[in-house]
DRENPADREN-849574 format. One line per 3 residues: number of its first residue (from 1); their letters; for each residue x, z, y of N, C-alpha, C. Coordinates in nm, 3 decimals. Layout:
residues N
NUM) A) X/Z/Y/X/Z/Y/X/Z/Y; ... .
END
This chain:
residues 325
1) MRK) 13.100/15.471/8.987/13.171/15.342/8.979/13.154/15.266/9.109; 13.254/15.184/9.139/13.251/15.109/9.264/13.154/14.992/9.258; 13.102/14.959/9.376/13.009/14.847/9.389/13.072/14.743/9.480 .
4) ILV) 13.079/14.621/9.432/13.152/14.516/9.502/13.060/14.399/9.534; 13.066/14.351/9.657/12.996/14.228/9.695/13.094/14.112/9.689; 13.059/14.009/9.613/13.138/13.887/9.609/13.057/13.776/9.675 .
7) TGG) 13.102/13.731/9.793/13.035/13.616/9.855/13.088/13.491/9.786; 12.999/13.396/9.758/13.042/13.278/9.683/13.068/13.311/9.536; 12.997/13.410/9.485/13.019/13.458/9.349/12.969/13.367/9.240 .
10) LGY) 12.904/13.256/9.278/12.862/13.156/9.178/12.954/13.035/9.181; 13.061/13.042/9.262/13.151/12.928/9.278/13.254/12.919/9.167; 13.346/12.826/9.185/13.448/12.794/9.085/13.530/12.917/9.046 .
13) VGC) 13.588/12.985/9.144/13.663/13.108/9.117/13.567/13.226/9.107; 13.464/13.226/9.191/13.373/13.340/9.201/13.307/13.380/9.071; 13.256/13.282/8.996/13.183/13.318/8.874/13.276/13.376/8.767 .
16) VLV) 13.402/13.330/8.764/13.499/13.387/8.670/13.535/13.530/8.712; 13.552/13.549/8.843/13.583/13.682/8.897/13.470/13.780/8.870; 13.347/13.738/8.897/13.232/13.827/8.879/13.219/13.871/8.733 .
19) EEL) 13.233/13.778/8.640/13.225/13.813/8.497/13.332/13.916/8.460; 13.451/13.901/8.516/13.560/13.994/8.485/13.533/14.132/8.547; 13.480/14.134/8.669/13.446/14.261/8.732/13.340/14.336/8.651 .
22) LKQ) 13.239/14.264/8.605/13.133/14.325/8.524/13.189/14.376/8.391; 13.278/14.298/8.334/13.342/14.336/8.207/13.420/14.467/8.223; 13.477/14.487/8.342/13.555/14.608/8.367/13.470/14.726/8.416 .
25) GYF) 13.338/14.704/8.422/13.249/14.816/8.450/13.206/14.833/8.594; 13.240/14.738/8.681/13.197/14.748/8.821/13.050/14.708/8.836; 12.986/14.761/8.939/12.857/14.709/8.984/12.888/14.594/9.080 .
28) VNV) 12.819/14.483/9.066/12.852/14.365/9.146/12.727/14.305/9.209; 12.733/14.284/9.341/12.634/14.203/9.411/12.697/14.068/9.441; 12.616/13.964/9.435/12.663/13.829/9.466/12.569/13.767/9.567 .
31) IDL) 12.626/13.709/9.673/12.547/13.627/9.764/12.603/13.485/9.760; 12.515/13.389/9.735/12.558/13.251/9.714/12.437/13.160/9.730; 12.460/13.040/9.779/12.351/12.943/9.792/12.294/12.901/9.658 .
34) GIY) 12.376/12.907/9.554/12.328/12.871/9.421/12.304/12.724/9.400; 12.367/12.638/9.480/12.339/12.494/9.470/12.400/12.430/9.345; 12.491/12.500/9.281/12.551/12.446/9.157/12.494/12.514/9.033 .
37) GIN) 12.387/12.590/9.051/12.326/12.660/8.939/12.379/12.802/8.925; 12.319/12.875/8.834/12.358/13.013/8.807/12.446/13.013/8.683; 12.576/13.033/8.705/12.671/13.026/8.594/12.721/13.164/8.553 .
40) LNK) 12.630/13.261/8.555/12.665/13.399/8.518/12.570/13.447/8.409; 12.621/13.532/8.322/12.537/13.594/8.220/12.457/13.707/8.282; 12.339/13.732/8.228/12.257/13.843/8.279/12.327/13.974/8.249 .
43) NKN) 12.321/14.065/8.346/12.388/14.194/8.331/12.316/14.295/8.418; 12.291/14.414/8.363/12.217/14.516/8.438/12.292/14.563/8.562; 12.423/14.542/8.565/12.504/14.583/8.681/12.523/14.472/8.784 .
46) LKL) 12.454/14.360/8.764/12.467/14.245/8.853/12.339/14.225/8.933; 12.355/14.205/9.064/12.239/14.175/9.149/12.270/14.048/9.229; 12.182/13.948/9.216/12.203/13.819/9.283/12.118/13.809/9.409 .
49) FIG) 12.180/13.760/9.515/12.110/13.729/9.639/12.131/13.580/9.663; 12.031/13.501/9.634/12.043/13.356/9.651/12.007/13.321/9.794; 12.107/13.279/9.871/12.084/13.247/10.010/12.213/13.223/10.084 .
52) DIR) 12.202/13.212/10.215/12.310/13.166/10.301/12.381/13.285/10.366; 12.514/13.284/10.364/12.588/13.393/10.430/12.567/13.392/10.581; 12.515/13.282/10.636/12.485/13.276/10.780/12.358/13.354/10.814 .
55) DQK) 12.279/13.389/10.712/12.158/13.468/10.729/12.200/13.616/10.736; 12.212/13.668/10.856/12.269/13.802/10.874/12.183/13.911/10.811; 12.051/13.892/10.813/11.961/13.990/10.753/11.983/13.995/10.601 .
58) LFQ) 11.994/13.877/10.539/12.017/13.871/10.395/12.154/13.927/10.359; 12.254/13.894/10.444/12.387/13.946/10.416/12.388/14.098/10.422; 12.320/14.153/10.524/12.314/14.300/10.538/12.250/14.363/10.414 .
61) ESV) 12.147/14.297/10.362/12.080/14.348/10.242/12.175/14.342/10.121; 12.252/14.234/10.112/12.341/14.215/9.996/12.459/14.311/9.996; 12.502/14.355/10.114/12.621/14.440/10.123/12.587/14.589/10.121 .
64) KGC) 12.459/14.621/10.132/12.417/14.762/10.137/12.463/14.836/10.011; 12.528/14.948/10.030/12.571/15.029/9.916/12.703/14.987/9.855; 12.762/14.879/9.906/12.890/14.830/9.851/13.007/14.895/9.925 .
67) DTV) 13.114/14.923/9.852/13.233/14.976/9.918/13.341/14.871/9.936; 13.323/14.755/9.870/13.424/14.648/9.876/13.355/14.514/9.893; 13.413/14.428/9.977/13.368/14.288/9.989/13.486/14.198/9.954 .
70) IHL) 13.460/14.102/9.865/13.556/13.994/9.839/13.491/13.867/9.890; 13.544/13.816/10.001/13.479/13.704/10.071/13.541/13.571/10.029; 13.471/13.503/9.937/13.515/13.372/9.888/13.434/13.257/9.947 .
73) ACI) 13.312/13.284/9.988/13.219/13.177/10.027/13.271/13.097/10.146; 13.273/12.966/10.129/13.312/12.877/10.239/13.287/12.733/10.196; 13.297/12.642/10.292/13.305/12.500/10.258/13.449/12.476/10.218 .
76) SND) 13.471/12.446/10.091/13.606/12.444/10.035/13.676/12.311/10.055; 13.797/12.317/10.094/13.896/12.209/10.107/13.865/12.108/10.218; 13.969/12.033/10.254/13.960/11.941/10.369/13.854/11.833/10.356 .
79) PSF) 13.848/11.760/10.243/13.748/11.651/10.233/13.605/11.702/10.248; 13.574/11.817/10.186/13.438/11.872/10.197/13.409/11.912/10.341; 13.509/11.968/10.407/13.492/12.012/10.545/13.471/11.892/10.637 .
82) DLN) 13.550/11.785/10.616/13.543/11.667/10.702/13.409/11.594/10.691; 13.339/11.617/10.580/13.210/11.552/10.559/13.111/11.591/10.668; 13.115/11.718/10.709/13.026/11.768/10.813/13.098/11.881/10.887 .
85) PEL) 13.181/11.846/10.986/13.262/11.948/11.055/13.179/12.060/11.119; 13.062/12.027/11.172/12.978/12.130/11.235/12.930/12.232/11.132; 12.890/12.182/11.015/12.848/12.270/10.906/12.965/12.358/10.863 .
88) GKS) 13.081/12.294/10.846/13.200/12.368/10.804/13.234/12.480/10.902; 13.228/12.450/11.031/13.259/12.551/11.132/13.158/12.665/11.129; 13.031/12.632/11.112/12.927/12.735/11.115/12.940/12.832/10.998 .
91) INL) 12.983/12.781/10.881/12.996/12.866/10.763/13.133/12.933/10.758; 13.238/12.855/10.781/13.374/12.907/10.763/13.422/12.994/10.877; 13.377/12.965/11.000/13.426/13.041/11.116/13.316/13.122/11.183 .
94) DAF) 13.208/13.056/11.227/13.108/13.126/11.309/13.043/13.243/11.234; 13.025/13.230/11.104/12.959/13.336/11.027/13.053/13.452/10.998; 13.184/13.432/11.019/13.281/13.529/10.969/13.277/13.662/11.042 .
97) RPI) 13.282/13.659/11.175/13.283/13.785/11.251/13.158/13.870/11.221; 13.038/13.811/11.223/12.921/13.892/11.187/12.930/13.954/11.047; 12.986/13.879/10.951/13.001/13.931/10.815/13.092/14.054/10.815 .
100) VEI) 13.203/14.045/10.888/13.298/14.157/10.894/13.233/14.276/10.965; 13.166/14.250/11.077/13.104/14.359/11.153/12.995/14.430/11.073; 12.911/14.351/11.006/12.803/14.411/10.925/12.863/14.492/10.810 .
103) SKK) 12.967/14.437/10.748/13.032/14.507/10.636/13.084/14.643/10.681; 13.152/14.645/10.794/13.209/14.770/10.845/13.099/14.869/10.882; 12.995/14.819/10.946/12.882/14.903/10.987/12.811/14.965/10.867 .
106) EGV) 12.807/14.889/10.756/12.737/14.936/10.635/12.823/15.027/10.548; 12.945/15.058/10.595/13.027/15.155/10.524/13.123/15.098/10.422; 13.141/14.966/10.424/13.240/14.904/10.336/13.378/14.957/10.374 .
109) SRF) 13.459/14.993/10.275/13.591/15.047/10.304/13.704/14.948/10.276; 13.675/14.841/10.199/13.777/14.739/10.171/13.717/14.600/10.189; 13.792/14.514/10.256/13.747/14.376/10.278/13.862/14.283/10.241 .
112) VYA) 13.840/14.200/10.141/13.943/14.106/10.094/13.898/13.965/10.131; 13.984/13.893/10.202/13.949/13.760/10.251/14.032/13.652/10.181; 13.962/13.552/10.127/14.029/13.438/10.065/14.058/13.334/10.172 .
115) SSS) 14.182/13.332/10.220/14.226/13.230/10.315/14.277/13.110/10.234; 14.388/13.050/10.277/14.441/12.933/10.207/14.589/12.918/10.238; 14.665/12.870/10.141/14.807/12.846/10.167/14.829/12.726/10.258 .
118) SVY) 14.722/12.650/10.284/14.734/12.534/10.373/14.748/12.575/10.520; 14.729/12.704/10.552/14.741/12.749/10.692/14.883/12.731/10.746; 14.982/12.720/10.658/15.121/12.704/10.703/15.151/12.564/10.755 .
121) GIK) 15.069/12.467/10.717/15.101/12.328/10.753/15.220/12.279/10.673; 15.286/12.177/10.725/15.402/12.120/10.656/15.529/12.190/10.703; 15.605/12.243/10.609/15.732/12.311/10.640/15.845/12.243/10.565 .
124) DEE) 15.963/12.242/10.627/16.081/12.184/10.561/16.149/12.283/10.468; 16.130/12.412/10.494/16.197/12.514/10.413/16.146/12.512/10.269; 16.232/12.555/10.179/16.200/12.546/10.036/16.094/12.647/9.994 .
127) NVD) 16.103/12.770/10.047/16.009/12.875/10.009/15.940/12.931/10.132; 15.814/12.899/10.147/15.737/12.941/10.265/15.671/13.075/10.231; 15.714/13.180/10.301/15.655/13.311/10.274/15.566/13.356/10.390 .
130) ETF) 15.516/13.479/10.379/15.415/13.528/10.473/15.466/13.550/10.614; 15.599/13.545/10.635/15.655/13.564/10.768/15.655/13.434/10.850; 15.628/13.321/10.785/15.634/13.192/10.854/15.515/13.175/10.949 .
133) SLE) 15.538/13.099/11.054/15.432/13.070/11.152/15.324/12.985/11.087; 15.202/13.000/11.139/15.090/12.920/11.090/15.076/12.797/11.178; 15.078/12.680/11.113/15.063/12.553/11.184/14.963/12.464/11.110 .
136) PLT) 14.837/12.510/11.104/14.736/12.437/11.026/14.716/12.295/11.080; 14.697/12.201/10.987/14.688/12.060/11.024/14.545/12.009/11.034; 14.451/12.082/10.975/14.312/12.035/10.968/14.219/12.143/11.018 .
139) DYS) 14.094/12.105/11.047/13.996/12.205/11.089/13.975/12.310/10.981; 13.971/12.267/10.855/13.953/12.362/10.744/14.058/12.472/10.749; 14.185/12.433/10.756/14.292/12.533/10.756/14.301/12.606/10.890 .
142) KYK) 14.266/12.537/10.998/14.267/12.601/11.131/14.167/12.717/11.135; 14.048/12.696/11.082/13.947/12.802/11.084/13.981/12.914/10.986; 14.050/12.882/10.877/14.099/12.987/10.787/14.196/13.079/10.863 .
145) AEC) 14.285/13.017/10.940/14.382/13.095/11.020/14.309/13.178/11.126; 14.206/13.121/11.189/14.130/13.194/11.291/14.062/13.317/11.231; 14.007/13.301/11.111/13.940/13.414/11.045/14.039/13.525/11.011 .
148) EKI) 14.161/13.486/10.977/14.265/13.588/10.952/14.284/13.675/11.077; 14.291/13.610/11.193/14.309/13.684/11.320/14.191/13.776/11.345; 14.071/13.724/11.323/13.950/13.804/11.345/13.951/13.928/11.256 .
151) LKE) 13.984/13.910/11.129/13.981/14.023/11.036/14.079/14.132/11.078; 14.194/14.091/11.129/14.295/14.189/11.169/14.246/14.278/11.285; 14.154/14.226/11.365/14.098/14.306/11.476/14.023/14.429/11.425 .
154) YQS) 13.968/14.418/11.305/13.880/14.524/11.253/13.952/14.621/11.159; 14.076/14.591/11.128/14.152/14.675/11.034/14.170/14.815/11.092; 14.148/14.917/11.008/14.163/15.056/11.050/14.189/15.140/10.925 .
157) PNF) 14.224/15.269/10.943/14.245/15.354/10.825/14.122/15.362/10.734; 14.003/15.346/10.792/13.879/15.353/10.712/13.826/15.217/10.671; 13.894/15.111/10.713/13.849/14.975/10.679/13.972/14.894/10.641 .
160) TTT) 14.002/14.896/10.512/14.122/14.831/10.459/14.098/14.680/10.450; 14.180/14.605/10.520/14.166/14.459/10.518/14.287/14.396/10.450; 14.261/14.297/10.365/14.368/14.227/10.294/14.336/14.079/10.292 .
163) ILR) 14.438/13.999/10.321/14.423/13.854/10.322/14.505/13.794/10.208; 14.441/13.711/10.127/14.511/13.636/10.024/14.515/13.489/10.064; 14.631/13.427/10.046/14.646/13.283/10.073/14.673/13.213/9.941 .
166) PAT) 14.566/13.172/9.872/14.583/13.114/9.739/14.642/12.973/9.744; 14.716/12.943/9.637/14.756/12.805/9.609/14.632/12.730/9.559; 14.648/12.603/9.522/14.538/12.527/9.465/14.510/12.578/9.324 .
169) VCG) 14.386/12.617/9.301/14.350/12.677/9.173/14.323/12.567/9.070; 14.357/12.596/8.944/14.334/12.497/8.838/14.287/12.567/8.711; 14.226/12.489/8.623/14.180/12.543/8.495/14.029/12.539/8.480 .
172) YSP) 13.982/12.596/8.371/13.839/12.589/8.336/13.759/12.702/8.401; 13.638/12.667/8.444/13.541/12.764/8.494/13.401/12.718/8.452; 13.308/12.811/8.429/13.169/12.770/8.402/13.110/12.688/8.515 .
175) RQR) 13.161/12.707/8.640/13.122/12.621/8.752/13.243/12.533/8.781; 13.260/12.435/8.691/13.381/12.354/8.694/13.389/12.267/8.820; 13.513/12.250/8.868/13.539/12.153/8.975/13.637/12.048/8.923 .
178) FDL) 13.603/11.922/8.948/13.694/11.812/8.915/13.739/11.739/9.041; 13.748/11.817/9.152/13.800/11.761/9.277/13.924/11.839/9.323; 13.994/11.900/9.229/14.120/11.970/9.254/14.227/11.904/9.168 .
181) VVN) 14.348/11.894/9.219/14.446/11.798/9.167/14.470/11.806/9.017; 14.499/11.923/8.962/14.525/11.933/8.818/14.401/11.895/8.739; 14.286/11.944/8.785/14.160/11.917/8.716/14.121/11.770/8.723 .
184) ILT) 14.144/11.708/8.840/14.116/11.565/8.857/14.194/11.483/8.755; 14.325/11.507/8.749/14.412/11.426/8.665/14.380/11.444/8.517; 14.346/11.566/8.479/14.311/11.592/8.339/14.180/11.523/8.302 .
187) NLA) 14.084/11.527/8.392/13.955/11.460/8.371/13.975/11.310/8.353; 14.055/11.249/8.439/14.080/11.105/8.431/14.154/11.068/8.302; 14.253/11.148/8.267/14.330/11.119/8.146/14.242/11.127/8.022 .
190) YNR) 14.160/11.230/8.015/14.076/11.250/7.896/13.972/11.140/7.881; 13.911/11.102/7.993/13.796/11.011/7.987/13.829/10.864/8.009; 13.940/10.835/8.075/13.977/10.696/8.102/14.108/10.654/8.038 .
193) GSI) 14.188/10.752/8.000/14.317/10.721/7.942/14.418/10.672/8.043; 14.385/10.687/8.171/14.477/10.644/8.277/14.460/10.732/8.399; 14.570/10.746/8.474/14.574/10.830/8.593/14.628/10.749/8.710 .
196) SVF) 14.560/10.759/8.824/14.614/10.701/8.947/14.669/10.814/9.033; 14.795/10.800/9.072/14.859/10.900/9.157/14.885/10.837/9.293; 14.835/10.902/9.398/14.852/10.850/9.533/14.974/10.916/9.597 .
199) GGT) 15.080/10.840/9.611/15.207/10.894/9.660/15.284/10.951/9.542; 15.271/11.082/9.523/15.331/11.145/9.406/15.440/11.244/9.438; 15.503/11.227/9.555/15.614/11.319/9.589/15.564/11.445/9.660 .
202) QLR) 15.437/11.444/9.705/15.384/11.559/9.777/15.384/11.683/9.686; 15.433/11.794/9.739/15.431/11.919/9.664/15.295/11.985/9.676; 15.249/12.040/9.566/15.127/12.119/9.566/15.154/12.252/9.496 .
205) PNI) 15.126/12.364/9.565/15.137/12.494/9.497/15.013/12.514/9.410; 15.033/12.559/9.289/14.921/12.573/9.194/14.914/12.714/9.139; 14.792/12.755/9.101/14.775/12.882/9.031/14.659/12.869/8.933 .
208) HIK) 14.679/12.923/8.814/14.575/12.921/8.711/14.460/13.011/8.756; 14.339/12.969/8.727/14.221/13.043/8.772/14.220/13.188/8.721; 14.272/13.211/8.601/14.276/13.348/8.547/14.373/13.435/8.626 .
211) DMV) 14.483/13.376/8.670/14.578/13.452/8.752/14.519/13.480/8.889; 14.442/13.385/8.944/14.379/13.407/9.074/14.281/13.524/9.065; 14.203/13.526/8.959/14.110/13.637/8.936/14.186/13.769/8.921 .
214) NAY) 14.296/13.766/8.847/14.376/13.887/8.829/14.433/13.938/8.961; 14.463/13.845/9.054/14.514/13.885/9.185/14.408/13.964/9.262; 14.282/13.916/9.261/14.175/13.989/9.329/14.156/14.127/9.265 .
217) LQI) 14.159/14.131/9.133/14.143/14.259/9.063/14.255/14.356/9.101; 14.377/14.305/9.107/14.490/14.393/9.141/14.476/14.447/9.283; 14.430/14.362/9.375/14.413/14.407/9.514/14.311/14.520/9.523 .
220) IQT) 14.198/14.507/9.455/14.095/14.610/9.470/14.130/14.736/9.393; 14.229/14.727/9.303/14.269/14.843/9.224/14.397/14.909/9.276; 14.449/14.858/9.389/14.573/14.910/9.446/14.541/15.008/9.560 .
223) SEH) 14.625/15.110/9.575/14.607/15.209/9.682/14.601/15.143/9.819; 14.514/15.197/9.905/14.491/15.139/10.037/14.620/15.121/10.116; 14.709/15.220/10.111/14.827/15.216/10.197/14.920/15.100/10.163 .
226) KIN) 14.908/15.046/10.042/14.993/14.934/10.002/14.938/14.798/10.046; 14.809/14.793/10.076/14.746/14.663/10.104/14.678/14.654/10.240; 14.662/14.768/10.309/14.587/14.765/10.436/14.662/14.686/10.542 .
229) GQT) 14.595/14.583/10.592/14.655/14.497/10.695/14.756/14.398/10.640; 14.763/14.386/10.508/14.865/14.301/10.446/14.811/14.161/10.414; 14.903/14.066/10.410/14.873/13.928/10.372/14.964/13.891/10.256 .
232) FNV) 14.906/13.826/10.155/14.984/13.788/10.037/14.958/13.643/9.998; 15.064/13.566/9.982/15.052/13.437/9.915/15.026/13.462/9.767; 14.944/13.375/9.707/14.921/13.385/9.562/14.933/13.245/9.502 .
235) GFQ) 15.049/13.218/9.445/15.073/13.089/9.383/15.174/13.104/9.272; 15.204/12.993/9.206/15.303/13.000/9.100/15.394/12.879/9.103; 15.345/12.765/9.056/15.431/12.648/9.044/15.407/12.549/9.158 .
238) NMP) 15.511/12.531/9.242/15.507/12.427/9.344/15.558/12.298/9.279; 15.467/12.204/9.259/15.504/12.085/9.181/15.464/11.957/9.253; 15.550/11.851/9.248/15.507/11.721/9.298/15.388/11.670/9.215 .
241) VLE) 15.299/11.597/9.281/15.179/11.548/9.213/15.215/11.463/9.091; 15.321/11.383/9.103/15.362/11.298/8.991/15.408/11.383/8.872; 15.471/11.496/8.900/15.513/11.585/8.790/15.391/11.645/8.719 .
244) IAN) 15.289/11.678/8.797/15.164/11.727/8.737/15.104/11.618/8.648; 15.104/11.494/8.698/15.051/11.381/8.620/15.125/11.366/8.487; 15.255/11.383/8.491/15.335/11.371/8.368/15.307/11.487/8.272 .
247) LVK) 15.282/11.607/8.327/15.242/11.719/8.241/15.111/11.687/8.170; 15.017/11.630/8.245/14.888/11.591/8.186/14.912/11.488/8.076; 14.988/11.385/8.108/15.018/11.278/8.013/15.075/11.334/7.882 .
250) NSF) 15.168/11.428/7.895/15.235/11.483/7.777/15.148/11.581/7.698; 15.030/11.613/7.751/14.939/11.703/7.680/14.851/11.628/7.580; 14.861/11.495/7.583/14.780/11.413/7.493/14.867/11.348/7.386 .
253) KRN) 14.810/11.332/7.267/14.882/11.262/7.161/14.876/11.111/7.181; 14.769/11.063/7.245/14.757/10.920/7.272/14.827/10.885/7.402; 14.849/10.756/7.423/14.918/10.713/7.545/14.826/10.723/7.667 .
256) INI) 14.877/10.781/7.773/14.805/10.789/7.901/14.886/10.710/8.003; 14.822/10.614/8.065/14.891/10.530/8.164/14.888/10.596/8.302; 15.003/10.596/8.370/15.010/10.649/8.507/15.043/10.535/8.603 .
259) SIE) 14.957/10.513/8.701/14.986/10.413/8.805/15.004/10.485/8.938; 15.099/10.439/9.017/15.129/10.503/9.146/15.081/10.414/9.259; 14.998/10.470/9.346/14.941/10.397/9.460/15.000/10.452/9.590 .
262) ETD) 15.002/10.366/9.692/15.047/10.412/9.823/14.941/10.499/9.888; 14.986/10.590/9.974/14.892/10.677/10.045/14.945/10.712/10.183; 14.851/10.739/10.275/14.889/10.787/10.408/14.890/10.940/10.411 .
265) DNR) 14.840/11.002/10.304/14.830/11.148/10.299/14.958/11.205/10.238; 15.052/11.242/10.324/15.180/11.294/10.276/15.192/11.445/10.296; 15.076/11.512/10.310/15.080/11.658/10.326/15.147/11.721/10.205 .
268) SYH) 15.237/11.813/10.233/15.312/11.877/10.126/15.312/12.027/10.150; 15.265/12.103/10.053/15.258/12.248/10.068/15.345/12.314/9.960; 15.421/12.413/9.999/15.500/12.487/9.900/15.515/12.631/9.950 .
271) ISS) 15.481/12.724/9.865/15.478/12.864/9.908/15.558/12.954/9.813; 15.604/13.066/9.869/15.669/13.170/9.790/15.570/13.285/9.772; 15.560/13.333/9.649/15.470/13.446/9.621/15.548/13.570/9.577 .
274) KKI) 15.671/13.580/9.629/15.757/13.693/9.592/15.703/13.827/9.646; 15.634/13.822/9.761/15.587/13.947/9.823/15.489/14.020/9.732; 15.387/13.950/9.681/15.288/14.017/9.596/15.351/14.061/9.464 .
277) ENQ) 15.451/13.986/9.420/15.522/14.024/9.297/15.606/14.150/9.319; 15.678/14.153/9.430/15.769/14.265/9.456/15.697/14.391/9.502; 15.597/14.375/9.591/15.531/14.492/9.649/15.422/14.550/9.560 .
280) LNF) 15.353/14.462/9.485/15.240/14.509/9.403/15.265/14.492/9.254; 15.384/14.440/9.219/15.419/14.417/9.079/15.319/14.322/9.011; 15.272/14.225/9.087/15.177/14.127/9.033/15.252/14.024/8.949 .
283) KIK) 15.206/14.007/8.826/15.274/13.917/8.732/15.185/13.797/8.698; 15.243/13.679/8.709/15.176/13.557/8.667/15.180/13.548/8.514; 15.067/13.510/8.455/15.060/13.502/8.308/15.036/13.361/8.257 .
286) YTV) 14.989/13.272/8.345/14.947/13.139/8.298/15.015/13.028/8.380; 15.028/12.912/8.318/15.096/12.798/8.380/14.998/12.684/8.407; 15.045/12.583/8.479/14.967/12.460/8.498/14.939/12.396/8.362 .
289) DDA) 15.038/12.400/8.274/15.021/12.346/8.139/14.906/12.416/8.066; 14.895/12.547/8.084/14.785/12.622/8.023/14.650/12.574/8.078; 14.647/12.549/8.209/14.522/12.503/8.273/14.479/12.368/8.216 .
292) IKD) 14.576/12.278/8.201/14.547/12.144/8.145/14.491/12.158/8.004; 14.556/12.241/7.924/14.513/12.260/7.785/14.374/12.324/7.778; 14.347/12.418/7.870/14.215/12.482/7.873/14.106/12.378/7.901 .
295) IIE) 14.132/12.288/7.994/14.032/12.186/8.029/14.014/12.088/7.912; 14.124/12.047/7.851/14.113/11.956/7.735/14.032/12.022/7.624; 14.059/12.150/7.598/13.984/12.223/7.496/13.836/12.230/7.531 .
298) SFE) 13.805/12.247/7.660/13.666/12.251/7.704/13.597/12.116/7.685; 13.671/12.008/7.706/13.618/11.874/7.676/13.586/11.862/7.527; 13.679/11.907/7.444/13.661/11.899/7.299/13.538/11.978/7.254 .
301) KKK) 13.509/12.087/7.326/13.394/12.172/7.291/13.265/12.124/7.359; 13.273/12.006/7.424/13.155/11.944/7.488/13.093/12.032/7.595; 13.177/12.098/7.674/13.126/12.186/7.779/13.087/12.112/7.906 .
304) FKN) 13.126/11.987/7.920/13.098/11.910/8.041/13.002/11.795/8.012; 12.920/11.763/8.109/12.827/11.651/8.097/12.859/11.546/8.203; 12.900/11.428/8.158/12.929/11.316/8.249/13.026/11.360/8.359 .
307) SLE) 13.144/11.404/8.318/13.237/11.469/8.411/13.296/11.378/8.517; 13.284/11.248/8.502/13.336/11.156/8.604/13.235/11.131/8.716; 13.107/11.153/8.687/13.003/11.118/8.784/12.915/11.235/8.827 .
310) NEN) 12.900/11.336/8.744/12.807/11.445/8.769/12.842/11.516/8.900; 12.747/11.515/8.993/12.773/11.569/9.128/12.803/11.719/9.126; 12.762/11.789/9.021/12.787/11.933/9.015/12.935/11.968/9.002 .
313) YFN) 13.018/11.869/8.967/13.161/11.892/8.954/13.239/11.851/9.078; 13.168/11.796/9.178/13.235/11.742/9.296/13.164/11.792/9.421; 13.233/11.873/9.501/13.169/11.935/9.617/13.110/11.834/9.713 .
316) IKK) 13.184/11.727/9.742/13.136/11.629/9.840/13.009/11.561/9.791; 13.010/11.518/9.665/12.892/11.452/9.609/12.769/11.542/9.615; 12.788/11.670/9.584/12.675/11.763/9.584/12.625/11.786/9.726 .
319) MNS) 12.717/11.806/9.820/12.677/11.829/9.958/12.603/11.709/10.016; 12.648/11.590/9.980/12.578/11.469/10.022/12.439/11.461/9.963; 12.431/11.496/9.836/12.305/11.485/9.762/12.196/11.575/9.820 .
322) INL) 12.233/11.698/9.853/12.131/11.793/9.901/12.123/11.796/10.053; 12.212/11.722/10.119/12.213/11.719/10.265/12.221/11.860/10.325; 12.319/11.935/10.279/12.338/12.072/10.324/12.362/12.077/10.475 .
325) K) 12.291/12.169/10.542/12.304/12.181/10.688/12.322/12.327/10.728 .
END
């Protein structure tokens, strides 16, 4: 059976992915700082390495014997990155080339990189696909684009490299995040009965967390010749923020108030995911509405503790609290 290293395997998407890999019979190594706790069930096929991906010795130990790397670990999203740009650069960019080099040296045959759909910047076209130029607007997205270039340098017949550019992920995870747009609005609606929308016309591409996990699974289960050196957008519904707010509102039987505030942040992202659908027959199974309902159900089951304030649900609050360097 194959052995897979998931960097950031205790994160929002990572812990859901790792559980699914284990369920399907893979051996899984995880390297992660573990600052949000261990949100994985014990499993004889799981090996945890609690530490920093910048620690090259630890990374080499974690990747030994693995044939596949799924690289998720990073300082996620623009606000978290802006909190400490030097930290963000050291983790998201400076650590990347050594990770790729060590992986290749240790005999890894597949490397899957989680980039971001934000690398395209703002485009006027209706459907932004993988052929469009990259015009990242922030350091976070700029370094994602730089890592894509670095990875392509190492691609070879014996080292299959694949880049995924995910939309904004939504839905429930054991390592929940309430700093992502669908999740934020659902949290506010459930706990306050009101939603503040800043702007509202900005488009956001969204994907349900289960579909995002299914995309990684499909990539590692697809023949090398179909994915080597390839880049795929992974998204589903490109929706204005106000439309997402209305979906949230309509998911409740009680009245939810929506107020619209002015904003200077008019970034708008919209992507086409036809390539992964057409070339790999990847099918979306879940909607934004499903993600909202999953989170509401998780609230009803008392899965969250103090979801408006608990730093474990907000990357910036947690990074501030522990003074990550």
